mmCIF entry with sequence, helices, sheets and N, C-alpha, C, O atoms, coordinates in Angstrom:
data_MODEL
# 
_entry.id   MODEL 
# 
_entity.id                         1 
_entity.type                       polymer 
_entity.pdbx_number_of_molecules   1 
# 
_entity_poly.entity_id                      1 
_entity_poly.type                           'polypeptide(L)' 
_entity_poly.nstd_linkage                   no 
_entity_poly.nstd_monomer                   no 
_entity_poly.pdbx_seq_one_letter_code       IPVPGKDVGDTVAFGGLLGTAPVMRVNGCDNAAFIARGGRIPAPIHSLRN 
_entity_poly.pdbx_seq_one_letter_code_can   IPVPGKDVGDTVAFGGLLGTAPVMRVNGCDNAAFIARGGRIPAPIHSLRN 
_entity_poly.pdbx_strand_id                 A 
# 
loop_
_entity_poly_seq.entity_id 
_entity_poly_seq.num 
_entity_poly_seq.mon_id 
_entity_poly_seq.hetero 
1 1  ILE n 
1 2  PRO n 
1 3  VAL n 
1 4  PRO n 
1 5  GLY n 
1 6  LYS n 
1 7  ASP n 
1 8  VAL n 
1 9  GLY n 
1 10 ASP n 
1 11 THR n 
1 12 VAL n 
1 13 ALA n 
1 14 PHE n 
1 15 GLY n 
1 16 GLY n 
1 17 LEU n 
1 18 LEU n 
1 19 GLY n 
1 20 THR n 
1 21 ALA n 
1 22 PRO n 
1 23 VAL n 
1 24 MET n 
1 25 ARG n 
1 26 VAL n 
1 27 ASN n 
1 28 GLY n 
1 29 CYS n 
1 30 ASP n 
1 31 ASN n 
1 32 ALA n 
1 33 ALA n 
1 34 PHE n 
1 35 ILE n 
1 36 ALA n 
1 37 ARG n 
1 38 GLY n 
1 39 GLY n 
1 40 ARG n 
1 41 ILE n 
1 42 PRO n 
1 43 ALA n 
1 44 PRO n 
1 45 ILE n 
1 46 HIS n 
1 47 SER n 
1 48 LEU n 
1 49 ARG n 
1 50 ASN n 
# 
_struct_asym.id          A 
_struct_asym.entity_id   1 
# 
loop_
_struct_conf.conf_type_id 
_struct_conf.id 
_struct_conf.pdbx_PDB_helix_id 
_struct_conf.beg_label_comp_id 
_struct_conf.beg_label_asym_id 
_struct_conf.beg_label_seq_id 
_struct_conf.pdbx_beg_PDB_ins_code 
_struct_conf.end_label_comp_id 
_struct_conf.end_label_asym_id 
_struct_conf.end_label_seq_id 
_struct_conf.pdbx_end_PDB_ins_code 
_struct_conf.beg_auth_comp_id 
_struct_conf.beg_auth_asym_id 
_struct_conf.beg_auth_seq_id 
_struct_conf.end_auth_comp_id 
_struct_conf.end_auth_asym_id 
_struct_conf.end_auth_seq_id 
_struct_conf.pdbx_PDB_helix_class 
_struct_conf.details 
_struct_conf.pdbx_PDB_helix_length 
HELX_P HELX_P1 AA1 GLY A 16 ? LEU A 18 ? GLY A 16 LEU A 18 5 ? 3 
HELX_P HELX_P2 AA2 ALA A 32 ? ALA A 36 ? ALA A 32 ALA A 36 1 ? 5 
HELX_P HELX_P3 AA3 ALA A 43 ? HIS A 46 ? ALA A 43 HIS A 46 1 ? 4 
HELX_P HELX_P4 AA4 SER A 47 ? ARG A 49 ? SER A 47 ARG A 49 5 ? 3 
# 
_struct_conf_type.id          HELX_P 
_struct_conf_type.criteria    ? 
_struct_conf_type.reference   ? 
# 
_struct_sheet.id               AA1 
_struct_sheet.type             ? 
_struct_sheet.number_strands   2 
_struct_sheet.details          ? 
# 
_struct_sheet_order.sheet_id     AA1 
_struct_sheet_order.range_id_1   1 
_struct_sheet_order.range_id_2   2 
_struct_sheet_order.offset       ? 
_struct_sheet_order.sense        anti-parallel 
# 
loop_
_struct_sheet_range.sheet_id 
_struct_sheet_range.id 
_struct_sheet_range.beg_label_comp_id 
_struct_sheet_range.beg_label_asym_id 
_struct_sheet_range.beg_label_seq_id 
_struct_sheet_range.pdbx_beg_PDB_ins_code 
_struct_sheet_range.end_label_comp_id 
_struct_sheet_range.end_label_asym_id 
_struct_sheet_range.end_label_seq_id 
_struct_sheet_range.pdbx_end_PDB_ins_code 
_struct_sheet_range.beg_auth_comp_id 
_struct_sheet_range.beg_auth_asym_id 
_struct_sheet_range.beg_auth_seq_id 
_struct_sheet_range.end_auth_comp_id 
_struct_sheet_range.end_auth_asym_id 
_struct_sheet_range.end_auth_seq_id 
AA1 1 THR A 11 ? ALA A 13 ? THR A 11 ALA A 13 
AA1 2 THR A 20 ? PRO A 22 ? THR A 20 PRO A 22 
# 
loop_
_atom_site.group_PDB 
_atom_site.id 
_atom_site.type_symbol 
_atom_site.label_atom_id 
_atom_site.label_alt_id 
_atom_site.label_comp_id 
_atom_site.label_asym_id 
_atom_site.label_entity_id 
_atom_site.label_seq_id 
_atom_site.pdbx_PDB_ins_code 
_atom_site.Cartn_x 
_atom_site.Cartn_y 
_atom_site.Cartn_z 
_atom_site.occupancy 
_atom_site.B_iso_or_equiv 
_atom_site.pdbx_formal_charge 
_atom_site.auth_seq_id 
_atom_site.auth_comp_id 
_atom_site.auth_asym_id 
_atom_site.auth_atom_id 
_atom_site.pdbx_PDB_model_num 
ATOM 1   N N  . ILE A 1 1  ? 7.804   0.951   12.328 1.00 0.00 ? 1  ILE A N  1 
ATOM 2   C CA . ILE A 1 1  ? 8.366   1.796   11.287 1.00 0.00 ? 1  ILE A CA 1 
ATOM 3   C C  . ILE A 1 1  ? 9.108   0.883   10.312 1.00 0.00 ? 1  ILE A C  1 
ATOM 4   O O  . ILE A 1 1  ? 10.040  0.189   10.719 1.00 0.00 ? 1  ILE A O  1 
ATOM 5   N N  . PRO A 1 2  ? 8.727   0.867   9.063  1.00 0.00 ? 2  PRO A N  1 
ATOM 6   C CA . PRO A 1 2  ? 9.449   0.054   8.082  1.00 0.00 ? 2  PRO A CA 1 
ATOM 7   C C  . PRO A 1 2  ? 10.878  0.570   7.881  1.00 0.00 ? 2  PRO A C  1 
ATOM 8   O O  . PRO A 1 2  ? 11.102  1.776   7.779  1.00 0.00 ? 2  PRO A O  1 
ATOM 9   N N  . VAL A 1 3  ? 11.830  -0.345  7.825  1.00 0.00 ? 3  VAL A N  1 
ATOM 10  C CA . VAL A 1 3  ? 13.229  0.024   7.619  1.00 0.00 ? 3  VAL A CA 1 
ATOM 11  C C  . VAL A 1 3  ? 13.755  -0.776  6.432  1.00 0.00 ? 3  VAL A C  1 
ATOM 12  O O  . VAL A 1 3  ? 14.016  -1.972  6.561  1.00 0.00 ? 3  VAL A O  1 
ATOM 13  N N  . PRO A 1 4  ? 13.912  -0.128  5.277  1.00 0.00 ? 4  PRO A N  1 
ATOM 14  C CA . PRO A 1 4  ? 14.416  -0.837  4.098  1.00 0.00 ? 4  PRO A CA 1 
ATOM 15  C C  . PRO A 1 4  ? 15.829  -1.367  4.323  1.00 0.00 ? 4  PRO A C  1 
ATOM 16  O O  . PRO A 1 4  ? 16.681  -0.678  4.884  1.00 0.00 ? 4  PRO A O  1 
ATOM 17  N N  . GLY A 1 5  ? 16.064  -2.589  3.884  1.00 0.00 ? 5  GLY A N  1 
ATOM 18  C CA . GLY A 1 5  ? 17.399  -3.167  3.959  1.00 0.00 ? 5  GLY A CA 1 
ATOM 19  C C  . GLY A 1 5  ? 17.739  -3.829  5.281  1.00 0.00 ? 5  GLY A C  1 
ATOM 20  O O  . GLY A 1 5  ? 18.856  -4.320  5.442  1.00 0.00 ? 5  GLY A O  1 
ATOM 21  N N  . LYS A 1 6  ? 16.820  -3.861  6.229  1.00 0.00 ? 6  LYS A N  1 
ATOM 22  C CA . LYS A 1 6  ? 17.085  -4.489  7.527  1.00 0.00 ? 6  LYS A CA 1 
ATOM 23  C C  . LYS A 1 6  ? 16.275  -5.768  7.654  1.00 0.00 ? 6  LYS A C  1 
ATOM 24  O O  . LYS A 1 6  ? 15.186  -5.878  7.092  1.00 0.00 ? 6  LYS A O  1 
ATOM 25  N N  . ASP A 1 7  ? 16.807  -6.735  8.393  1.00 0.00 ? 7  ASP A N  1 
ATOM 26  C CA . ASP A 1 7  ? 16.137  -8.007  8.633  1.00 0.00 ? 7  ASP A CA 1 
ATOM 27  C C  . ASP A 1 7  ? 15.830  -8.143  10.119 1.00 0.00 ? 7  ASP A C  1 
ATOM 28  O O  . ASP A 1 7  ? 16.311  -7.360  10.938 1.00 0.00 ? 7  ASP A O  1 
ATOM 29  N N  . VAL A 1 8  ? 15.024  -9.146  10.454 1.00 0.00 ? 8  VAL A N  1 
ATOM 30  C CA . VAL A 1 8  ? 14.673  -9.400  11.844 1.00 0.00 ? 8  VAL A CA 1 
ATOM 31  C C  . VAL A 1 8  ? 15.941  -9.632  12.656 1.00 0.00 ? 8  VAL A C  1 
ATOM 32  O O  . VAL A 1 8  ? 16.806  -10.415 12.262 1.00 0.00 ? 8  VAL A O  1 
ATOM 33  N N  . GLY A 1 9  ? 16.045  -8.948  13.789 1.00 0.00 ? 9  GLY A N  1 
ATOM 34  C CA . GLY A 1 9  ? 17.206  -9.080  14.660 1.00 0.00 ? 9  GLY A CA 1 
ATOM 35  C C  . GLY A 1 9  ? 18.237  -7.984  14.468 1.00 0.00 ? 9  GLY A C  1 
ATOM 36  O O  . GLY A 1 9  ? 19.084  -7.782  15.338 1.00 0.00 ? 9  GLY A O  1 
ATOM 37  N N  . ASP A 1 10 ? 18.186  -7.270  13.351 1.00 0.00 ? 10 ASP A N  1 
ATOM 38  C CA . ASP A 1 10 ? 19.104  -6.151  13.136 1.00 0.00 ? 10 ASP A CA 1 
ATOM 39  C C  . ASP A 1 10 ? 18.733  -4.995  14.056 1.00 0.00 ? 10 ASP A C  1 
ATOM 40  O O  . ASP A 1 10 ? 17.605  -4.919  14.541 1.00 0.00 ? 10 ASP A O  1 
ATOM 41  N N  . THR A 1 11 ? 19.670  -4.107  14.291 1.00 0.00 ? 11 THR A N  1 
ATOM 42  C CA . THR A 1 11 ? 19.427  -2.925  15.113 1.00 0.00 ? 11 THR A CA 1 
ATOM 43  C C  . THR A 1 11 ? 19.387  -1.697  14.223 1.00 0.00 ? 11 THR A C  1 
ATOM 44  O O  . THR A 1 11 ? 20.209  -1.550  13.319 1.00 0.00 ? 11 THR A O  1 
ATOM 45  N N  . VAL A 1 12 ? 18.432  -0.819  14.478 1.00 0.00 ? 12 VAL A N  1 
ATOM 46  C CA . VAL A 1 12 ? 18.273  0.409   13.706 1.00 0.00 ? 12 VAL A CA 1 
ATOM 47  C C  . VAL A 1 12 ? 18.582  1.591   14.617 1.00 0.00 ? 12 VAL A C  1 
ATOM 48  O O  . VAL A 1 12 ? 18.064  1.668   15.731 1.00 0.00 ? 12 VAL A O  1 
ATOM 49  N N  . ALA A 1 13 ? 19.416  2.507   14.153 1.00 0.00 ? 13 ALA A N  1 
ATOM 50  C CA . ALA A 1 13 ? 19.741  3.712   14.912 1.00 0.00 ? 13 ALA A CA 1 
ATOM 51  C C  . ALA A 1 13 ? 18.955  4.874   14.320 1.00 0.00 ? 13 ALA A C  1 
ATOM 52  O O  . ALA A 1 13 ? 19.173  5.260   13.172 1.00 0.00 ? 13 ALA A O  1 
ATOM 53  N N  . PHE A 1 14 ? 18.039  5.430   15.114 1.00 0.00 ? 14 PHE A N  1 
ATOM 54  C CA . PHE A 1 14 ? 17.221  6.543   14.650 1.00 0.00 ? 14 PHE A CA 1 
ATOM 55  C C  . PHE A 1 14 ? 17.884  7.887   14.923 1.00 0.00 ? 14 PHE A C  1 
ATOM 56  O O  . PHE A 1 14 ? 17.484  8.897   14.345 1.00 0.00 ? 14 PHE A O  1 
ATOM 57  N N  . GLY A 1 15 ? 18.876  7.917   15.781 1.00 0.00 ? 15 GLY A N  1 
ATOM 58  C CA . GLY A 1 15 ? 19.615  9.131   16.069 1.00 0.00 ? 15 GLY A CA 1 
ATOM 59  C C  . GLY A 1 15 ? 18.928  10.026  17.082 1.00 0.00 ? 15 GLY A C  1 
ATOM 60  O O  . GLY A 1 15 ? 17.721  9.931   17.305 1.00 0.00 ? 15 GLY A O  1 
ATOM 61  N N  . GLY A 1 16 ? 19.719  10.898  17.691 1.00 0.00 ? 16 GLY A N  1 
ATOM 62  C CA . GLY A 1 16 ? 19.170  11.865  18.643 1.00 0.00 ? 16 GLY A CA 1 
ATOM 63  C C  . GLY A 1 16 ? 18.498  11.211  19.833 1.00 0.00 ? 16 GLY A C  1 
ATOM 64  O O  . GLY A 1 16 ? 18.997  10.226  20.376 1.00 0.00 ? 16 GLY A O  1 
ATOM 65  N N  . LEU A 1 17 ? 17.373  11.757  20.234 1.00 0.00 ? 17 LEU A N  1 
ATOM 66  C CA . LEU A 1 17 ? 16.644  11.257  21.398 1.00 0.00 ? 17 LEU A CA 1 
ATOM 67  C C  . LEU A 1 17 ? 15.928  9.938   21.134 1.00 0.00 ? 17 LEU A C  1 
ATOM 68  O O  . LEU A 1 17 ? 15.534  9.252   22.077 1.00 0.00 ? 17 LEU A O  1 
ATOM 69  N N  . LEU A 1 18 ? 15.754  9.574   19.869 1.00 0.00 ? 18 LEU A N  1 
ATOM 70  C CA . LEU A 1 18 ? 15.032  8.348   19.545 1.00 0.00 ? 18 LEU A CA 1 
ATOM 71  C C  . LEU A 1 18 ? 15.858  7.097   19.804 1.00 0.00 ? 18 LEU A C  1 
ATOM 72  O O  . LEU A 1 18 ? 15.291  6.043   20.090 1.00 0.00 ? 18 LEU A O  1 
ATOM 73  N N  . GLY A 1 19 ? 17.172  7.181   19.712 1.00 0.00 ? 19 GLY A N  1 
ATOM 74  C CA . GLY A 1 19 ? 18.042  6.062   20.040 1.00 0.00 ? 19 GLY A CA 1 
ATOM 75  C C  . GLY A 1 19 ? 18.000  4.928   19.042 1.00 0.00 ? 19 GLY A C  1 
ATOM 76  O O  . GLY A 1 19 ? 17.837  5.143   17.841 1.00 0.00 ? 19 GLY A O  1 
ATOM 77  N N  . THR A 1 20 ? 18.151  3.702   19.557 1.00 0.00 ? 20 THR A N  1 
ATOM 78  C CA . THR A 1 20 ? 18.187  2.520   18.712 1.00 0.00 ? 20 THR A CA 1 
ATOM 79  C C  . THR A 1 20 ? 17.056  1.566   19.087 1.00 0.00 ? 20 THR A C  1 
ATOM 80  O O  . THR A 1 20 ? 16.489  1.648   20.177 1.00 0.00 ? 20 THR A O  1 
ATOM 81  N N  . ALA A 1 21 ? 16.742  0.667   18.168 1.00 0.00 ? 21 ALA A N  1 
ATOM 82  C CA . ALA A 1 21 ? 15.695  -0.322  18.416 1.00 0.00 ? 21 ALA A CA 1 
ATOM 83  C C  . ALA A 1 21 ? 15.960  -1.548  17.551 1.00 0.00 ? 21 ALA A C  1 
ATOM 84  O O  . ALA A 1 21 ? 16.481  -1.428  16.443 1.00 0.00 ? 21 ALA A O  1 
ATOM 85  N N  . PRO A 1 22 ? 15.597  -2.738  18.063 1.00 0.00 ? 22 PRO A N  1 
ATOM 86  C CA . PRO A 1 22 ? 15.749  -3.943  17.248 1.00 0.00 ? 22 PRO A CA 1 
ATOM 87  C C  . PRO A 1 22 ? 14.601  -4.066  16.250 1.00 0.00 ? 22 PRO A C  1 
ATOM 88  O O  . PRO A 1 22 ? 13.495  -3.584  16.497 1.00 0.00 ? 22 PRO A O  1 
ATOM 89  N N  . VAL A 1 23 ? 14.876  -4.710  15.129 1.00 0.00 ? 23 VAL A N  1 
ATOM 90  C CA . VAL A 1 23 ? 13.830  -4.982  14.143 1.00 0.00 ? 23 VAL A CA 1 
ATOM 91  C C  . VAL A 1 23 ? 13.123  -6.262  14.578 1.00 0.00 ? 23 VAL A C  1 
ATOM 92  O O  . VAL A 1 23 ? 13.760  -7.299  14.760 1.00 0.00 ? 23 VAL A O  1 
ATOM 93  N N  . MET A 1 24 ? 11.801  -6.185  14.743 1.00 0.00 ? 24 MET A N  1 
ATOM 94  C CA . MET A 1 24 ? 11.015  -7.329  15.196 1.00 0.00 ? 24 MET A CA 1 
ATOM 95  C C  . MET A 1 24 ? 10.210  -7.882  14.036 1.00 0.00 ? 24 MET A C  1 
ATOM 96  O O  . MET A 1 24 ? 9.905   -7.165  13.083 1.00 0.00 ? 24 MET A O  1 
ATOM 97  N N  . ARG A 1 25 ? 9.864   -9.163  14.121 1.00 0.00 ? 25 ARG A N  1 
ATOM 98  C CA . ARG A 1 25 ? 9.064   -9.760  13.054 1.00 0.00 ? 25 ARG A CA 1 
ATOM 99  C C  . ARG A 1 25 ? 7.614   -9.302  13.202 1.00 0.00 ? 25 ARG A C  1 
ATOM 100 O O  . ARG A 1 25 ? 7.151   -9.004  14.303 1.00 0.00 ? 25 ARG A O  1 
ATOM 101 N N  . VAL A 1 26 ? 6.925   -9.253  12.096 1.00 0.00 ? 26 VAL A N  1 
ATOM 102 C CA . VAL A 1 26 ? 5.528   -8.837  12.072 1.00 0.00 ? 26 VAL A CA 1 
ATOM 103 C C  . VAL A 1 26 ? 4.657   -10.053 12.350 1.00 0.00 ? 26 VAL A C  1 
ATOM 104 O O  . VAL A 1 26 ? 4.903   -11.135 11.817 1.00 0.00 ? 26 VAL A O  1 
ATOM 105 N N  . ASN A 1 27 ? 3.646   -9.875  13.179 1.00 0.00 ? 27 ASN A N  1 
ATOM 106 C CA . ASN A 1 27 ? 2.732   -10.957 13.520 1.00 0.00 ? 27 ASN A CA 1 
ATOM 107 C C  . ASN A 1 27 ? 1.940   -11.358 12.282 1.00 0.00 ? 27 ASN A C  1 
ATOM 108 O O  . ASN A 1 27 ? 1.292   -10.519 11.657 1.00 0.00 ? 27 ASN A O  1 
ATOM 109 N N  . GLY A 1 28 ? 1.990   -12.630 11.932 1.00 0.00 ? 28 GLY A N  1 
ATOM 110 C CA . GLY A 1 28 ? 1.293   -13.115 10.746 1.00 0.00 ? 28 GLY A CA 1 
ATOM 111 C C  . GLY A 1 28 ? -0.024  -13.800 11.062 1.00 0.00 ? 28 GLY A C  1 
ATOM 112 O O  . GLY A 1 28 ? -0.594  -14.467 10.199 1.00 0.00 ? 28 GLY A O  1 
ATOM 113 N N  . CYS A 1 29 ? -0.521  -13.646 12.293 1.00 0.00 ? 29 CYS A N  1 
ATOM 114 C CA . CYS A 1 29 ? -1.764  -14.319 12.701 1.00 0.00 ? 29 CYS A CA 1 
ATOM 115 C C  . CYS A 1 29 ? -2.982  -13.676 12.048 1.00 0.00 ? 29 CYS A C  1 
ATOM 116 O O  . CYS A 1 29 ? -2.938  -12.548 11.559 1.00 0.00 ? 29 CYS A O  1 
ATOM 117 N N  . ASP A 1 30 ? -4.064  -14.440 12.060 1.00 0.00 ? 30 ASP A N  1 
ATOM 118 C CA . ASP A 1 30 ? -5.329  -13.970 11.511 1.00 0.00 ? 30 ASP A CA 1 
ATOM 119 C C  . ASP A 1 30 ? -5.921  -12.895 12.418 1.00 0.00 ? 30 ASP A C  1 
ATOM 120 O O  . ASP A 1 30 ? -5.844  -13.006 13.642 1.00 0.00 ? 30 ASP A O  1 
ATOM 121 N N  . ASN A 1 31 ? -6.505  -11.865 11.833 1.00 0.00 ? 31 ASN A N  1 
ATOM 122 C CA . ASN A 1 31 ? -7.088  -10.778 12.615 1.00 0.00 ? 31 ASN A CA 1 
ATOM 123 C C  . ASN A 1 31 ? -8.607  -10.874 12.695 1.00 0.00 ? 31 ASN A C  1 
ATOM 124 O O  . ASN A 1 31 ? -9.265  -9.871  12.972 1.00 0.00 ? 31 ASN A O  1 
ATOM 125 N N  . ALA A 1 32 ? -9.182  -12.055 12.458 1.00 0.00 ? 32 ALA A N  1 
ATOM 126 C CA . ALA A 1 32 ? -10.639 -12.220 12.463 1.00 0.00 ? 32 ALA A CA 1 
ATOM 127 C C  . ALA A 1 32 ? -11.244 -11.888 13.822 1.00 0.00 ? 32 ALA A C  1 
ATOM 128 O O  . ALA A 1 32 ? -12.317 -11.289 13.885 1.00 0.00 ? 32 ALA A O  1 
ATOM 129 N N  . ALA A 1 33 ? -10.572 -12.267 14.916 1.00 0.00 ? 33 ALA A N  1 
ATOM 130 C CA . ALA A 1 33 ? -11.103 -11.967 16.255 1.00 0.00 ? 33 ALA A CA 1 
ATOM 131 C C  . ALA A 1 33 ? -11.130 -10.461 16.494 1.00 0.00 ? 33 ALA A C  1 
ATOM 132 O O  . ALA A 1 33 ? -12.064 -9.945  17.110 1.00 0.00 ? 33 ALA A O  1 
ATOM 133 N N  . PHE A 1 34 ? -10.123 -9.763  16.016 1.00 0.00 ? 34 PHE A N  1 
ATOM 134 C CA . PHE A 1 34 ? -10.081 -8.306  16.168 1.00 0.00 ? 34 PHE A CA 1 
ATOM 135 C C  . PHE A 1 34 ? -11.222 -7.656  15.390 1.00 0.00 ? 34 PHE A C  1 
ATOM 136 O O  . PHE A 1 34 ? -11.874 -6.741  15.894 1.00 0.00 ? 34 PHE A O  1 
ATOM 137 N N  . ILE A 1 35 ? -11.461 -8.115  14.186 1.00 0.00 ? 35 ILE A N  1 
ATOM 138 C CA . ILE A 1 35 ? -12.543 -7.579  13.365 1.00 0.00 ? 35 ILE A CA 1 
ATOM 139 C C  . ILE A 1 35 ? -13.896 -7.908  13.991 1.00 0.00 ? 35 ILE A C  1 
ATOM 140 O O  . ILE A 1 35 ? -14.816 -7.091  13.946 1.00 0.00 ? 35 ILE A O  1 
ATOM 141 N N  . ALA A 1 36 ? -14.022 -9.110  14.578 1.00 0.00 ? 36 ALA A N  1 
ATOM 142 C CA . ALA A 1 36 ? -15.282 -9.510  15.216 1.00 0.00 ? 36 ALA A CA 1 
ATOM 143 C C  . ALA A 1 36 ? -15.622 -8.618  16.399 1.00 0.00 ? 36 ALA A C  1 
ATOM 144 O O  . ALA A 1 36 ? -16.798 -8.433  16.712 1.00 0.00 ? 36 ALA A O  1 
ATOM 145 N N  . ARG A 1 37 ? -14.603 -8.056  17.069 1.00 0.00 ? 37 ARG A N  1 
ATOM 146 C CA . ARG A 1 37 ? -14.839 -7.129  18.183 1.00 0.00 ? 37 ARG A CA 1 
ATOM 147 C C  . ARG A 1 37 ? -15.167 -5.730  17.678 1.00 0.00 ? 37 ARG A C  1 
ATOM 148 O O  . ARG A 1 37 ? -15.359 -4.815  18.479 1.00 0.00 ? 37 ARG A O  1 
ATOM 149 N N  . GLY A 1 38 ? -15.231 -5.557  16.398 1.00 0.00 ? 38 GLY A N  1 
ATOM 150 C CA . GLY A 1 38 ? -15.517 -4.241  15.841 1.00 0.00 ? 38 GLY A CA 1 
ATOM 151 C C  . GLY A 1 38 ? -14.294 -3.344  15.794 1.00 0.00 ? 38 GLY A C  1 
ATOM 152 O O  . GLY A 1 38 ? -14.418 -2.124  15.691 1.00 0.00 ? 38 GLY A O  1 
ATOM 153 N N  . GLY A 1 39 ? -13.105 -3.949  15.870 1.00 0.00 ? 39 GLY A N  1 
ATOM 154 C CA . GLY A 1 39 ? -11.875 -3.168  15.825 1.00 0.00 ? 39 GLY A CA 1 
ATOM 155 C C  . GLY A 1 39 ? -11.536 -2.507  17.140 1.00 0.00 ? 39 GLY A C  1 
ATOM 156 O O  . GLY A 1 39 ? -10.646 -1.657  17.186 1.00 0.00 ? 39 GLY A O  1 
ATOM 157 N N  . ARG A 1 40 ? -12.215 -2.870  18.210 1.00 0.00 ? 40 ARG A N  1 
ATOM 158 C CA . ARG A 1 40 ? -11.967 -2.266  19.521 1.00 0.00 ? 40 ARG A CA 1 
ATOM 159 C C  . ARG A 1 40 ? -10.797 -2.963  20.197 1.00 0.00 ? 40 ARG A C  1 
ATOM 160 O O  . ARG A 1 40 ? -10.648 -4.181  20.102 1.00 0.00 ? 40 ARG A O  1 
ATOM 161 N N  . ILE A 1 41 ? -9.974  -2.187  20.876 1.00 0.00 ? 41 ILE A N  1 
ATOM 162 C CA . ILE A 1 41 ? -8.836  -2.733  21.603 1.00 0.00 ? 41 ILE A CA 1 
ATOM 163 C C  . ILE A 1 41 ? -9.261  -2.930  23.055 1.00 0.00 ? 41 ILE A C  1 
ATOM 164 O O  . ILE A 1 41 ? -9.788  -1.995  23.658 1.00 0.00 ? 41 ILE A O  1 
ATOM 165 N N  . PRO A 1 42 ? -9.052  -4.120  23.644 1.00 0.00 ? 42 PRO A N  1 
ATOM 166 C CA . PRO A 1 42 ? -9.442  -4.346  25.034 1.00 0.00 ? 42 PRO A CA 1 
ATOM 167 C C  . PRO A 1 42 ? -8.763  -3.359  25.984 1.00 0.00 ? 42 PRO A C  1 
ATOM 168 O O  . PRO A 1 42 ? -7.648  -2.912  25.717 1.00 0.00 ? 42 PRO A O  1 
ATOM 169 N N  . ALA A 1 43 ? -9.422  -3.019  27.080 1.00 0.00 ? 43 ALA A N  1 
ATOM 170 C CA . ALA A 1 43 ? -8.952  -1.995  28.012 1.00 0.00 ? 43 ALA A CA 1 
ATOM 171 C C  . ALA A 1 43 ? -7.532  -2.211  28.534 1.00 0.00 ? 43 ALA A C  1 
ATOM 172 O O  . ALA A 1 43 ? -6.756  -1.256  28.526 1.00 0.00 ? 43 ALA A O  1 
ATOM 173 N N  . PRO A 1 44 ? -7.143  -3.404  28.986 1.00 0.00 ? 44 PRO A N  1 
ATOM 174 C CA . PRO A 1 44 ? -5.783  -3.545  29.521 1.00 0.00 ? 44 PRO A CA 1 
ATOM 175 C C  . PRO A 1 44 ? -4.704  -3.233  28.491 1.00 0.00 ? 44 PRO A C  1 
ATOM 176 O O  . PRO A 1 44 ? -3.663  -2.677  28.841 1.00 0.00 ? 44 PRO A O  1 
ATOM 177 N N  . ILE A 1 45 ? -4.933  -3.577  27.241 1.00 0.00 ? 45 ILE A N  1 
ATOM 178 C CA . ILE A 1 45 ? -3.941  -3.305  26.206 1.00 0.00 ? 45 ILE A CA 1 
ATOM 179 C C  . ILE A 1 45 ? -3.998  -1.838  25.798 1.00 0.00 ? 45 ILE A C  1 
ATOM 180 O O  . ILE A 1 45 ? -2.960  -1.238  25.518 1.00 0.00 ? 45 ILE A O  1 
ATOM 181 N N  . HIS A 1 46 ? -5.173  -1.260  25.759 1.00 0.00 ? 46 HIS A N  1 
ATOM 182 C CA . HIS A 1 46 ? -5.333  0.147   25.396 1.00 0.00 ? 46 HIS A CA 1 
ATOM 183 C C  . HIS A 1 46 ? -4.626  1.042   26.408 1.00 0.00 ? 46 HIS A C  1 
ATOM 184 O O  . HIS A 1 46 ? -4.101  2.094   26.042 1.00 0.00 ? 46 HIS A O  1 
ATOM 185 N N  . SER A 1 47 ? -4.606  0.634   27.684 1.00 0.00 ? 47 SER A N  1 
ATOM 186 C CA . SER A 1 47 ? -4.000  1.465   28.727 1.00 0.00 ? 47 SER A CA 1 
ATOM 187 C C  . SER A 1 47 ? -2.484  1.548   28.583 1.00 0.00 ? 47 SER A C  1 
ATOM 188 O O  . SER A 1 47 ? -1.869  2.445   29.160 1.00 0.00 ? 47 SER A O  1 
ATOM 189 N N  . LEU A 1 48 ? -1.870  0.648   27.837 1.00 0.00 ? 48 LEU A N  1 
ATOM 190 C CA . LEU A 1 48 ? -0.423  0.688   27.653 1.00 0.00 ? 48 LEU A CA 1 
ATOM 191 C C  . LEU A 1 48 ? 0.010   1.868   26.788 1.00 0.00 ? 48 LEU A C  1 
ATOM 192 O O  . LEU A 1 48 ? 1.191   2.218   26.781 1.00 0.00 ? 48 LEU A O  1 
ATOM 193 N N  . ARG A 1 49 ? -0.910  2.484   26.065 1.00 0.00 ? 49 ARG A N  1 
ATOM 194 C CA . ARG A 1 49 ? -0.566  3.638   25.228 1.00 0.00 ? 49 ARG A CA 1 
ATOM 195 C C  . ARG A 1 49 ? -0.267  4.871   26.062 1.00 0.00 ? 49 ARG A C  1 
ATOM 196 O O  . ARG A 1 49 ? 0.481   5.744   25.622 1.00 0.00 ? 49 ARG A O  1 
ATOM 197 N N  . ASN A 1 50 ? -0.837  4.960   27.254 1.00 0.00 ? 50 ASN A N  1 
ATOM 198 C CA . ASN A 1 50 ? -0.677  6.182   28.057 1.00 0.00 ? 50 ASN A CA 1 
ATOM 199 C C  . ASN A 1 50 ? 0.589   6.134   28.814 1.00 0.00 ? 50 ASN A C  1 
ATOM 200 O O  . ASN A 1 50 ? 0.905   7.070   29.549 1.00 0.00 ? 50 ASN A O  1 
# 
């Protein structure tokens, strides 16, 4: 979730049941391998969504 005015390492309070979370840096790596797989997410990583 983009948070205007916050930098990496800052804490954001979403309030209520959502609580707080640290601002993390965005991965700047190349996504060519992901595109080469056809945009499919490997099974072990996909299972973390459930």
